VOPA-683110 format. One line per field, with one value per residue (C-alpha): chain; x, y, z; residue in one letter; residue number from 1. Coordinates in steps of 0.05 Angstrom, whole numbers, plus 5000, padded with zeros to 4 digits. Each point is the difference from the previous one (the first is absolute). Layout:
VOPA-683110
kette	A|... .
xx	X|... .
yy	Y|... .
zz	Z|... .
rest	A|... .
nr	NUM|... .
***
This chain:
VOPA-683110
kette	A|A|A|A|A|A|A|A|A|A|A|A|A|A|A|A|A|A|A|A|A|A|A|A|A|A|A|A|A|A|A|A|A|A|A|A|A|A|A|A|A|A|A|A|A|A|A|A|A|A|A|A|A|A|A|A|A|A|A|A|A|A|A|A|A|A|A|A|A|A|A|A|A|A|A|A|A|A|A|A|A|A|A|A|A|A|A|A|A|A|A|A|A|A|A|A|A|A|A|A|A|A|A|A|A|A|A|A|A|A|A|A|A|A|A|A|A|A|A|A|A|A|A|A|A|A|A|A|A|A|A|A|A|A|A|A|A|A|A|A|A|A|A|A|A|A|A|A|A|A|A|A|A|A|A|A|A|A|A|A|A|A|A|A|A|A|A|A|A|A|A|A|A|A|A|A|A|A|A|A .
xx	3255|4972|4995|5055|5046|4986|5016|5066|5021|4982|5036|5060|5007|4993|5052|5047|4998|4999|5069|5014|4948|4929|4983|5026|4951|4937|4992|5005|4955|4948|5000|4994|4947|4959|5011|4974|4944|5018|4985|4955|5044|4990|5013|5072|5016|4966|5040|5063|4992|4986|5061|5043|4981|4999|5064|5044|5020|4946|5002|4990|4943|4965|5009|4973|4938|4986|5005|4952|4950|5004|5000|4998|5056|5024|5007|5037|5050|5009|5012|5050|5039|5001|5023|5055|5024|5042|5034|5021|5023|5041|5028|5026|5030|5030|5024|5050|5035|4984|5071|5031|4945|5007|5071|4984|4998|4939|4962|5016|4978|4936|4985|5016|4948|4948|4999|4973|4948|4977|4992|4961|4956|4990|4982|4949|4969|4993|4966|4952|4982|4990|4955|4959|4984|4972|4929|4981|4958|5052|5025|5046|5010|4970|5046|4999|5026|5058|5017|5004|5038|5049|5015|5006|5048|5041|5007|5016|5055|5030|4988|4995|4942|4969|4942|4954|5005|4992|4935|4972|5016|4968|4937|4995|5008|4946|4955|5021|4988|4931|4980|5015 .
yy	1382|4933|4972|4946|5054|5045|4942|4986|5072|5012|4941|5006|5074|4982|4945|5047|5057|4960|4992|4952|4945|4980|5039|5064|4989|5000|5078|5006|4940|5026|5066|4973|4948|5056|5048|4949|4982|4924|4982|5031|5029|4944|4948|5022|4984|4930|4983|5029|4952|4938|5020|5001|4930|4964|4972|5041|5072|5047|5055|4945|4970|5067|5015|4932|5003|5071|4980|4943|5046|5050|4953|4926|4950|5040|5063|4959|4977|5070|5033|4946|5001|5076|5006|4949|5025|5065|4966|4940|5045|5046|4940|4969|5068|5016|4929|5008|5061|4992|4977|5063|5047|4973|5027|5070|5052|5036|4935|4991|5072|4991|4934|5043|5049|4949|4956|5055|5020|4928|4996|5063|4971|4937|5039|5044|4937|4969|5064|5005|4927|5008|5061|4964|4948|5050|5015|5075|4998|4958|5028|4944|4929|4946|4960|4937|5042|5031|4933|4969|5059|5000|4924|5001|5059|4969|4933|5029|5047|4947|4933|5022|4951|4987|5050|4944|4968|5068|5013|4929|5012|5067|4972|4946|5050|5041|4940|4982|5071|5002|4934|5029 .
zz	5611|5013|5069|4986|4974|5060|5046|4963|5000|5070|5029|4954|5023|5072|4996|4959|5050|5066|5029|5056|4990|5012|5062|4968|4946|5046|5003|4924|4986|5052|4966|4928|5019|5034|4942|4950|5043|4995|5072|5054|5055|5052|4947|4989|5073|4992|4937|5033|5061|4954|4959|5061|5023|4933|4973|4953|4998|5034|4943|4945|5041|5010|4924|4984|5047|4975|4926|5012|5037|4942|4939|5022|4984|4940|5044|5052|4947|4972|5068|5023|4938|5000|5072|4989|4936|5019|5055|4956|4946|5046|5039|4937|4975|5067|5012|4941|5032|5074|5018|4973|5028|5071|5006|4973|5053|4966|5001|5074|5016|4965|5039|5066|4979|4975|5065|5048|4947|4996|5075|4999|4944|5041|5062|4963|4969|5068|5029|4941|5007|5075|4986|4950|5052|5047|4993|4998|5063|5038|5064|5030|4978|5045|5046|4958|4939|5041|5026|4930|4974|5056|4995|4923|5004|5056|4967|4932|5028|5049|4965|4928|4992|4933|4983|4979|5068|5037|4955|5017|5072|5001|4964|5054|5055|4971|5000|5070|5026|4968|5032|5071 .
rest	M|T|T|L|A|Q|L|A|W|T|F|F|K|I|S|L|F|S|I|G|G|G|Y|N|M|I|P|L|M|Q|H|E|I|A|A|N|N|W|L|P|P|G|R|F|M|D|I|L|A|V|S|E|I|T|P|G|P|M|A|V|N|L|A|T|F|T|G|F|H|V|A|G|V|T|G|S|I|V|A|T|V|S|V|C|L|P|G|A|V|I|L|L|A|L|G|A|I|A|I|H|L|R|E|K|P|A|F|R|A|A|M|R|G|L|M|P|A|L|V|G|L|L|T|A|T|A|L|R|L|G|Q|A|L|I|P|P|D|A|V|M|P|D|A|P|S|I|V|I|F|A|V|V|L|A|V|M|L|W|K|N|Q|H|P|A|S|L|M|L|G|A|A|L|A|G|I|G|F|S|L|F .
nr	1|2|3|4|5|6|7|8|9|10|11|12|13|14|15|16|17|18|19|20|21|22|23|24|25|26|27|28|29|30|31|32|33|34|35|36|37|38|39|40|41|42|43|44|45|46|47|48|49|50|51|52|53|54|55|56|57|58|59|60|61|62|63|64|65|66|67|68|69|70|71|72|73|74|75|76|77|78|79|80|81|82|83|84|85|86|87|88|89|90|91|92|93|94|95|96|97|98|99|100|101|102|103|104|105|106|107|108|109|110|111|112|113|114|115|116|117|118|119|120|121|122|123|124|125|126|127|128|129|130|131|132|133|134|135|136|137|138|139|140|141|142|143|144|145|146|147|148|149|150|151|152|153|154|155|156|157|158|159|160|161|162|163|164|165|166|167|168|169|170|171|172|173|174|175|176|177|178|179|180 .
***
């Protein structure tokens, strides 16, 4: 299989089997990218951070950046189209019957079952990403890291601030802490 075909199949498959949106795609993307040796382990976290703060859906950005890293501009186009295609097709198909499905007891029961599973997937993703940020020899984060974490968490929970402004603020705080 060519690299472009492998990119297409991988991101199509990721999108097809990821229920709940971009954040639920992260564990599968991380697994597939590592399995194909497309990025060094630390590079995934860098691309994930850039994908989060750039405009557009995070999963699409992650696919685009990965595709570019693997096969240049053509790879980015292939990965982007492949990650968008299943959702677009499914949305068009379900859109025609959504009004009828929404009233069915079986559909409502399925949604009640899926919601807790999606929360569990998001929690597992957050924990895995947090573990990836901790170096193996780390004992305890330094005080500035704890302060930045606490402030970002608090502002996100209570003010629902845009992630880009939080990332910019965290970067500036990191620079400020390093100067003192």
